[in-house]
C-alpha positions in Angstrom: 141.5 132.0 -3.4 143.0 130.5 -6.5 143.6 126.8 -6.9 147.1 125.6 -5.9 149.4 124.8 -8.8 152.2 122.3 -9.1 155.6 122.9 -7.5 157.3 122.7 -10.8 155.1 125.3 -12.4 155.6 127.5 -9.3 159.3 127.3 -9.7 159.2 128.2 -13.4 156.5 130.9 -13.1 158.4 132.6 -10.3 161.6 132.5 -12.3 161.1 134.1 -15.7 163.9 133.9 -18.2 166.9 136.0 -17.3 167.6 139.1 -19.3 170.4 138.8 -21.8 172.1 141.7 -20.1 172.4 139.8 -16.8 175.4 137.9 -18.1 178.0 138.9 -20.7 177.2 136.1 -23.2 173.7 135.2 -22.3 174.9 131.7 -21.2 175.0 132.0 -17.5 176.2 128.5 -17.0 179.5 129.2 -18.7 180.5 132.6 -17.3 180.9 134.3 -14.0 177.8 136.2 -12.8 177.9 139.9 -13.1 177.2 140.0 -9.4 180.7 138.7 -8.8 182.4 141.5 -10.8 183.4 144.9 -9.6 181.3 146.6 -12.4 178.0 145.2 -11.5 174.8 145.2 -13.6 175.0 146.7 -17.1 171.8 147.5 -18.9 170.8 147.8 -22.6 172.3 151.3 -23.0 175.6 150.4 -21.5 179.0 150.5 -23.2 179.0 146.7 -23.8 175.4 146.3 -24.8 176.2 145.7 -28.5 178.7 143.0 -27.5 176.2 141.2 -25.2 173.5 141.3 -27.9 175.8 139.7 -30.5 177.8 137.1 -28.7 178.4 135.1 -31.8 180.1 137.9 -33.7 181.5 140.0 -30.8 182.3 137.6 -28.1 183.0 139.0 -24.6 185.2 137.1 -22.2 184.8 137.9 -18.6 187.7 137.0 -16.4 187.2 136.1 -12.7 188.0 139.0 -10.4 191.3 138.7 -8.5 192.1 141.3 -5.9 195.8 140.8 -6.5 195.7 141.0 -10.3 195.7 144.5 -11.8 194.7 143.1 -15.2 191.3 142.0 -13.9 190.7 145.2 -12.1 192.1 144.2 -8.8 194.0 147.3 -7.4 193.2 147.1 -3.8 196.1 148.3 -1.6 197.4 146.0 1.1 195.5 146.1 4.4 197.3 148.4 6.8 198.3 147.4 10.3 195.9 150.0 11.6 193.0 148.4 9.8 194.0 145.0 11.0 194.1 146.3 14.6 190.7 147.9 14.1 189.3 144.6 12.8 190.8 142.8 15.8 189.0 145.2 18.2 185.6 144.6 16.4 186.2 140.8 16.5 186.9 141.0 20.2 183.2 142.0 20.6 182.2 138.5 19.4 183.3 137.0 22.6 179.8 138.0 23.9 178.1 135.8 21.3 176.4 133.8 24.1 174.8 137.1 25.2 173.9 138.1 21.6 172.2 134.7 21.2 169.7 135.6 23.9 168.6 138.7 22.0 168.3 136.9 18.6 166.5 134.0 20.3 163.9 136.5 21.6 163.3 137.6 18.0 163.2 134.2 16.5 160.7 133.1 19.1 158.4 135.6 17.5 159.0 135.3 13.8 161.4 134.9 10.9 164.6 136.9 10.3 164.5 140.5 9.4 166.1 139.8 6.0 168.5 136.9 6.5 166.8 133.5 6.7 166.6 132.4 10.3 168.3 129.0 9.7 171.1 130.6 7.8 171.7 133.0 10.7 171.9 130.1 13.2 174.5 128.3 11.0 176.6 131.5 10.9 176.6 131.7 14.7 177.3 128.0 15.2 180.1 127.8 12.6 181.7 131.0 13.9 181.6 129.9 17.6 182.7 126.3 16.8 185.9 127.5 15.0 186.8 130.6 17.0 184.9 130.5 20.2 187.9 129.6 22.4 190.1 132.2 20.6 187.4 134.9 21.1 186.9 134.1 24.8 190.7 134.1 25.5 191.0 137.4 23.7 194.8 137.3 23.1 195.7 140.4 21.0 198.1 138.5 18.6 195.4 135.8 17.9 192.7 138.4 17.3 195.0 140.3 14.8 195.7 137.0 13.0 191.9 136.4 12.8 191.4 139.9 11.6 193.9 139.3 8.8 192.0 136.1 7.8 188.7 138.0 7.7 190.2 140.7 5.6 191.5 138.2 3.1 188.2 136.4 2.9 186.2 139.6 2.4 188.4 140.6 -0.5 187.5 137.3 -2.3 184.2 137.0 -4.2 181.7 134.5 -2.9 181.2 131.6 -5.3 177.6 130.6 -5.9 176.1 128.0 -8.3 172.6 126.8 -9.1 172.9 123.5 -7.2 174.1 125.1 -4.0 172.0 124.5 -0.9 171.2 127.1 1.6 173.3 125.3 4.2 176.3 125.3 1.8 175.8 129.0 1.1 175.7 129.8 4.8 178.9 127.9 5.6 180.7 129.6 2.7 180.7 132.9 4.7 181.3 131.7 8.2 183.8 129.6 10.2 187.1 129.7 8.4 185.4 131.7 5.6 184.3 134.5 8.0 183.7 137.8 6.3 183.2 141.4 7.5 179.7 141.7 6.0 178.7 138.6 8.1 180.2 140.0 11.3 178.4 143.3 10.6 175.1 141.5 10.0 175.3 139.7 13.4 176.2 142.9 15.3 173.6 145.1 13.5 170.8 142.6 14.1 171.6 142.3 17.8 171.6 146.1 18.1 168.3 146.3 16.2 166.6 143.8 18.4 167.9 145.5 21.5 166.8 149.0 20.5 163.3 147.7 19.9 162.9 146.2 23.4 161.7 148.4 26.3 164.2 149.9 28.8 162.7 147.8 31.6 163.0 144.4 29.8 164.5 141.8 32.0 166.9 140.7 29.3 169.0 143.8 30.2 169.3 142.9 33.9 172.1 140.4 33.4 174.2 142.8 31.3 173.7 146.2 33.0 177.0 145.9 34.9 178.9 145.5 31.6 176.8 147.5 29.1 175.1 150.0 31.5 171.7 150.2 29.7 169.8 149.5 26.5 170.9 152.7 24.7 174.6 152.1 25.5 174.4 148.5 24.3 172.6 149.4 21.1 175.0 152.2 20.3 178.0 150.0 20.8 176.5 147.5 18.3 175.9 150.4 15.9 179.5 151.7 16.1 180.9 148.2 15.6 178.5 147.7 12.7 179.7 150.9 11.1 183.3 149.7 11.3 182.3 146.6 9.4 180.6 148.7 6.8 183.7 150.7 6.3 185.8 147.5 6.0 183.4 146.3 3.3 183.7 149.7 1.5 187.5 149.3 1.4 187.2 145.7 0.2 184.8 146.7 -2.5 182.2 144.1 -1.5 179.1 143.6 -3.5 177.1 140.5 -2.7 173.9 139.3 -1.2 175.1 139.1 2.4 176.4 142.7 2.1 172.9 143.8 0.9 171.3 142.2 3.9 173.9 143.8 6.2 173.3 147.3 4.6 169.6 147.0 5.1 169.8 146.0 8.8 172.5 148.6 9.5 170.2 151.3 7.9 167.3 150.4 10.1 169.6 150.4 13.2 170.9 153.9 12.3 167.3 155.2 11.9 166.3 153.8 15.3 169.3 155.3 17.0 169.9 158.6 15.1 166.4 159.2 13.8 164.6 158.8 10.5 165.3 162.4 9.5 169.1 162.2 10.2 171.3 162.7 7.2 173.2 159.5 8.0 169.9 157.5 7.5 169.2 159.3 4.2 172.8 158.7 3.0 172.6 155.0 3.9 169.3 154.7 2.1 170.9 156.0 -1.1 173.9 153.7 -0.8 171.6 150.7 -0.3 169.5 151.6 -3.3 172.7 152.0 -5.3 173.9 148.5 -4.3 170.6 147.0 -5.2 170.7 148.4 -8.7 174.4 147.5 -9.1 173.6 143.9 -8.2 170.8 143.9 -10.7 168.2 143.0 -8.2 165.8 145.5 -9.7 165.8 143.5 -13.0 164.4 140.3 -11.6 165.9 137.4 -9.7 165.2 134.1 -11.5 166.4 130.7 -10.7 169.2 129.7 -13.2 172.4 127.8 -13.6 174.1 130.2 -11.1 171.2 131.0 -8.8 169.6 128.4 -6.5 165.9 128.7 -5.6 166.4 129.9 -2.0 168.9 132.6 -3.1 166.5 133.9 -5.9 163.8 134.2 -3.2 166.2 135.9 -0.8 167.1 138.4 -3.5 163.4 139.2 -4.1 162.9 139.6 -0.4 165.9 142.0 -0.3 164.5 144.0 -3.2 161.0 144.4 -2.0 162.3 145.4 1.5 164.5 148.1 0.0 161.8 149.3 -2.4 159.2 149.6 0.3 161.7 151.3 2.7 162.6 153.8 0.0 159.0 154.8 -0.3 158.6 155.2 3.4 161.7 157.4 3.6 160.6 159.5 0.6 157.2 160.0 2.2 158.6 160.9 5.6 161.1 163.4 4.3 159.1 164.7 1.3 161.9 163.8 -1.1 161.8 162.0 -4.4 162.2 158.2 -4.1 165.4 156.6 -5.5 163.8 153.4 -6.9 161.1 153.7 -9.5 158.8 150.9 -10.7 159.4 152.2 -14.2 162.9 150.7 -14.1 162.2 147.7 -11.9 160.7 144.2 -12.4 158.1 144.2 -9.6 158.4 140.6 -8.5 157.4 139.5 -5.0 158.9 136.5 -3.2 156.7 133.5 -2.7 154.7 133.4 0.5 157.0 131.0 2.3 158.6 131.0 5.7 162.3 131.0 6.4 162.2 127.3 7.4 160.3 126.4 4.3 162.9 128.1 2.0 165.6 126.1 3.8 164.0 122.9 2.7 165.1 120.8 -0.3 163.7 118.2 -2.7 160.2 116.7 -2.0 159.7 118.7 1.2 160.2 122.0 -0.6 158.0 120.8 -3.5 155.2 120.0 -1.0 155.4 123.5 0.4 155.3 125.0 -3.1 152.3 123.0 -4.0 150.3 124.8 -1.3 150.7 128.2 -3.0 148.1 129.7 -5.3 148.7 131.2 -8.7 149.6 134.5 -7.1 152.1 133.1 -4.7 150.0 133.3 -1.6 150.0 130.3 0.7 146.6 128.6 1.0 147.1 127.1 4.5 146.2 130.3 6.4 149.7 130.6 7.9 151.2 134.1 8.1 154.9 134.8 7.7 157.0 137.9 7.7 157.2 137.6 4.0 153.4 137.6 3.9 153.3 141.0 5.3 156.2 142.2 3.2 154.3 141.1 0.0 151.2 143.1 1.2 153.3 146.3 1.9 155.3 146.0 -1.3 152.2 146.0 -3.4 150.8 149.0 -1.5 154.1 150.9 -1.9 153.8 150.6 -5.7 150.7 152.7 -5.5 152.3 155.0 -2.9 154.9 155.8 -5.6 152.1 157.2 -7.9 150.9 159.4 -5.0 154.4 160.7 -4.4 154.6 161.7 -8.1 151.5 163.8 -7.6 152.7 165.2 -4.3 156.3 165.9 -5.1 156.3 166.3 -8.9 156.7 169.6 -10.6 153.6 171.3 -12.0 155.0 170.7 -15.5 155.2 166.9 -14.9 151.7 166.6 -13.3 149.8 168.8 -15.7 146.6 170.7 -15.3 143.9 170.5 -12.7 142.0 168.0 -14.9 145.1 165.9 -15.3 145.7 165.8 -11.6 142.1 164.8 -10.9 142.3 162.0 -13.5 145.6 160.8 -11.9 144.0 160.7 -8.5 141.0 158.8 -9.8 143.3 156.2 -11.4 145.2 155.9 -8.1 142.0 155.3 -6.2 140.9 152.6 -8.7 144.3 150.9 -8.3 143.9 151.0 -4.5 140.4 149.5 -4.7 141.5 146.7 -7.0 144.5 146.0 -4.8 142.4 145.8 -1.6 140.0 143.5 -3.3 142.8 141.2 -4.3 144.2 140.9 -0.8 143.7 137.6 1.1 141.0 137.4 3.8 143.4 138.2 6.7 143.9 141.7 5.4 140.1 142.4 5.9 140.3 141.8 9.6 140.3 145.2 11.5 143.3 145.9 13.7 141.0 146.5 16.6 139.7 142.9 16.4 143.2 141.6 16.5 144.4 143.7 19.5 141.2 143.4 21.5 140.9 139.7 21.1 140.4 138.4 24.7 141.8 135.4 26.4 144.4 134.7 23.7 141.7 134.0 21.1 142.9 134.7 17.6 140.4 135.9 15.0 139.6 133.6 12.1 142.2 133.8 9.4 145.3 134.1 11.6 147.2 130.9 12.2 150.7 129.8 13.3 152.6 133.0 12.6 154.6 133.2 15.8 156.2 130.4 17.7 153.4 130.6 20.3 149.8 131.9 20.6 151.0 135.0 22.5 153.8 135.7 20.1 151.4 135.2 17.2 148.9 137.7 18.5 151.7 140.3 19.2 153.4 140.0 15.8 150.2 139.9 13.8 148.8 142.8 15.7 151.8 145.1 15.1 152.0 144.2 11.4 148.3 144.7 11.0 148.4 148.1 12.7 151.4 149.3 10.8 150.0 148.2 7.4 146.5 149.5 8.0 147.9 152.8 9.3 150.1 153.0 6.2 147.1 152.3 3.9 145.1 155.2 5.6 148.2 157.3 5.4 148.3 156.7 1.6 144.8 158.0 1.3 145.8 161.0 3.5 148.7 161.7 1.2 146.5 161.5 -1.9 144.0 164.0 -0.4 146.7 166.4 0.7 148.5 166.2 -2.7 145.2 167.1 -4.4 144.5 169.9 -2.1 148.0 171.3 -2.5 147.8 171.1 -6.2 144.4 172.7 -6.4 145.6 175.4 -4.0 148.4 176.2 -6.4 146.1 176.1 -9.5 142.9 177.8 -8.4 143.1 178.5 -4.7 140.5 175.9 -3.7 141.8 173.9 -0.8 138.8 172.4 1.0 139.8 169.7 3.5 136.4 168.2 4.3 137.6 164.7 3.3 141.0 165.1 5.0 139.6 165.4 8.5 137.9 162.0 8.8 141.0 160.4 7.3 143.2 162.2 9.8 141.0 161.0 12.7 141.1 157.4 11.5 144.9 157.5 11.2 145.4 159.1 14.6 143.0 156.6 16.1 145.1 153.7 14.9 148.2 155.3 16.4 146.5 155.8 19.7 145.2 152.2 19.7 148.8 151.0 19.4 150.0 153.4 22.1 147.3 152.1 24.5 148.9 148.6 24.2 152.5 149.5 24.9 153.0 146.6 27.4 151.5 144.2 24.9 154.0 145.4 22.2 156.9 145.2 24.6 159.2 143.7 21.9 158.3 146.4 19.3 159.0 149.7 20.9 160.7 151.0 17.8 157.5 150.3 15.8 155.5 152.3 18.3 157.8 155.3 17.8 157.6 154.8 14.1 153.8 155.0 14.2 154.0 158.2 16.4 156.3 160.0 14.0 155.4 158.7 10.5 151.6 158.4 10.9 150.6 160.2 14.1 152.3 163.6 13.7 150.8 164.6 10.3 147.3 163.5 11.4 147.5 165.3 14.7 148.8 168.4 13.1 145.9 168.6 10.6 143.4 168.1 13.4 145.1 170.6 15.7 145.2 173.3 13.1 141.6 172.7 12.0 140.5 173.0 15.7 142.4 176.2 15.9 140.8 177.6 12.8 137.4 176.7 14.0 138.1 178.4 17.3 139.2 181.6 15.5 136.3 181.6 13.1 133.8 180.4 15.8 132.3 178.1 13.1 132.2 174.5 14.3 131.6 171.3 12.5 130.8 168.7 15.2 129.6 166.1 12.6 133.1 166.1 11.0 135.3 167.2 13.9 133.8 166.7 17.4 135.6 169.2 19.5 135.7 167.5 22.9 136.7 164.1 21.5 139.4 165.6 19.3 140.9 167.5 22.1 141.0 164.4 24.3 142.7 162.4 21.5 145.3 165.2 20.9 146.0 165.3 24.6 146.6 161.5 24.8 148.8 161.8 21.7 150.8 164.6 23.2 151.3 162.4 26.3 152.5 159.5 24.0 155.0 161.8 22.4 156.4 162.6 25.8 157.2 158.9 26.3 159.9 159.1 23.6 163.0 160.0 25.7 166.3 161.8 24.8 168.0 158.5 24.0 165.6 157.7 21.2 166.5 158.4 17.6 163.3 160.4 16.8 163.3 162.3 20.1 163.9 165.7 18.5 161.0 165.2 16.1 158.6 163.9 18.8 159.6 166.6 21.3 159.2 169.4 18.7 155.8 168.1 17.7 154.8 167.7 21.3 155.6 171.3 22.1 153.9 172.6 19.0 150.7 170.7 19.6 150.7 171.6 23.2 150.8 175.3 22.4 147.8 174.9 20.1 145.8 173.1 22.7 146.8 175.7 25.4 145.6 178.4 23.1 142.3 176.6 22.4 141.7 175.9 26.1 142.9 179.3 27.4 140.3 181.1 29.6 140.9 184.3 27.7 140.6 182.6 24.3 137.0 183.6 23.5 137.7 187.2 24.6 140.6 187.4 22.2 138.5 185.9 19.4 136.5 189.1 19.2 139.4 190.8 17.5 140.8 187.7 15.7 140.4 187.3 12.0 137.4 185.4 10.7 138.6 182.5 8.6 136.6 181.6 5.6 137.4 178.4 3.6 139.3 175.6 5.2 142.6 174.4 6.3 145.6 174.8 4.1 147.1 171.3 4.4 150.6 172.6 3.5 151.0 173.7 7.1 151.6 170.1 8.1 154.2 167.7 6.8 153.2 166.3 3.5 155.2 163.2 3.6 154.3 161.8 6.9 156.9 163.7 8.9 158.9 166.9 9.2 160.5 168.1 6.0 157.4 167.9 3.9 157.0 167.9 0.2 155.6 171.4 -0.6 156.4 174.9 0.5 153.8 176.1 3.0 151.2 178.6 2.0 151.2 182.1 3.4 147.6 181.9 4.6 144.8 179.6 5.7 141.6 180.1 3.8 140.3 180.4 0.3 141.4 182.8 -2.2 140.5 186.4 -1.3 139.5 185.5 2.3 141.0 186.8 5.5 144.2 185.0 6.2 146.1 183.7 9.1 149.9 184.1 8.7 152.1 181.0 8.4 155.7 181.1 7.4 156.7 179.6 4.0 159.3 176.8 4.0 159.2 173.3 5.4 157.4 171.7 8.3 160.3 172.4 10.7 159.8 176.1 9.9 156.1 175.7 10.8 156.8 174.0 14.0 159.3 176.6 15.1 156.7 179.3 14.3 154.0 177.4 16.1 156.2 177.2 19.2 157.1 180.9 19.3 154.1 182.7 17.9 152.6 185.3 20.4 149.2 183.8 20.8 148.1 186.3 23.5 148.5 189.4 21.5 145.0 190.7 20.6 144.4 191.3 16.9 147.7 190.1 15.7 149.9 187.0 15.6 153.6 187.7 15.1 156.8 185.8 15.2 159.1 187.1 18.0 162.1 188.9 16.7 160.5 189.4 13.3 159.2 192.5 11.7 156.1 190.9 10.0 152.9 191.3 12.0 149.6 190.1 10.6 146.4 191.5 12.0 142.8 191.6 10.8 142.6 192.0 7.1 
């Protein structure tokens, strides 16, 4: 690992000079930040670019925004009595802050905050309860309405930030008497997010069952209240750092409750990406006269979290990503914990001095930001694969061009993996199977206890390693799809081992459900995002081999694969109707079960006598290209090479395929047909 460099050098190297377009005159000390305006970031092709490039000749004066002054753009209508009442009803939920603190404490005992710095969150709660705790507990309607009016007024004012501001001052500027709707929403969404990731049988719910019934009801109540706060922020035209944190946590909560494929989640993702760009977070976040060090680091953390999430969503749904590296400064935050970012002066300098030239800490400690940095770098390469998988034929070029692109992506992956710190080379199996609480070498002090450290490191290791294998899976599928479209060659020999490895990691996580009791949402994530496409490829390949009676035990051992698929189907069944991805998991479970039933049917070999002989290999387009249902390419009409006998599959997306797989008449000799349809495919 590189030699540590000085704290001062680290400050300057992590804070490159700010673009001239980031402030109207290029002198950020003398004007208001564009992040405080209602226009937001303006780039070099914008209407005022000529003025910002020539401040001496064409000076631009930016007036502070005032919601009550039409001349500065403030045209917000007065808050209606209805909105004030709605706000009072949301604020009434804060009387349960002592209950909420039990949930947040569970998370903070494990690791840092999701996006918001843990010490900042604690200040928010303490200030809010200190000023309004009695009022909230008494719950008098007129007092709650008065408090709602105060919060509405505060939210309509821009937050003032300067370069010498401490993290403690920044936290207090939005809580207590300065309480804002985006802060209220952040509290509620975080509590809901923590609750939805706990298991139904967790003892933390025992004390609140009489009031909130169960985990699902409690989490849904948090989501609805969070949604009200989001609407209040829309109406107040909020655009600031706390709002970005709130939007991110609300998005993840919506995905957990409604499902990753729900339109509400897709819509929220777009709104969050829009806010990130409007704030200029995609163009770098340096320390300057208006931006203190901790806030610059927080903004980078927000950006890489959103950028990475955007690639996961694009993969899962097979849709183009919203944020491209071509228009972003790809800056990672420094590898510091929340507590370290909250430090000042010599104490902060001492922490900065432990970082190497690439921003990794040299003490062996792992933080949430450590894992975010790893995933962010990997998602940059995932974007290249999405371009191959989702791009049009015109944009990706010929067969030779695609092969060259794939080779370049693989070289990038190799260089990236070689550059990772030593902890990334520890296999997930070693972390999970460590006995007696022994932690493998390279893992130190991530959680607040040895048990917490093992749990948090294990889940992050599993998710990232599964994501890395998934990236290779996507690259192989993208190449096969492109070759199928160009020359009909769609061999999947390399895809099968990759699918087996990906499914193996998912099953490893599912075998430790009790160990991962605080990360149930991550287990469902692994099932849907990584597990379903891998299981689908293996199931269809098994089915193809059964139909052709040509087996490849060296690549796809039949008995072991059937056992793995059976365990995976059972794991899908653990996702209940109250889970956001229940529909996806249930549909996948039924489809995979039908395939296994057909393979294991006593009459199967008799029926094979009249079934088509399949040459070639699996057409990967039958399974979701982007890690979930709604894949990136239309499905082919047949399995097999060009000119070979084919097995009918419907064209369309993966949902069409699953529907067909559930309803196809497997037991009809010589032909597979879709019930209710006129098309019947027999032997060719």
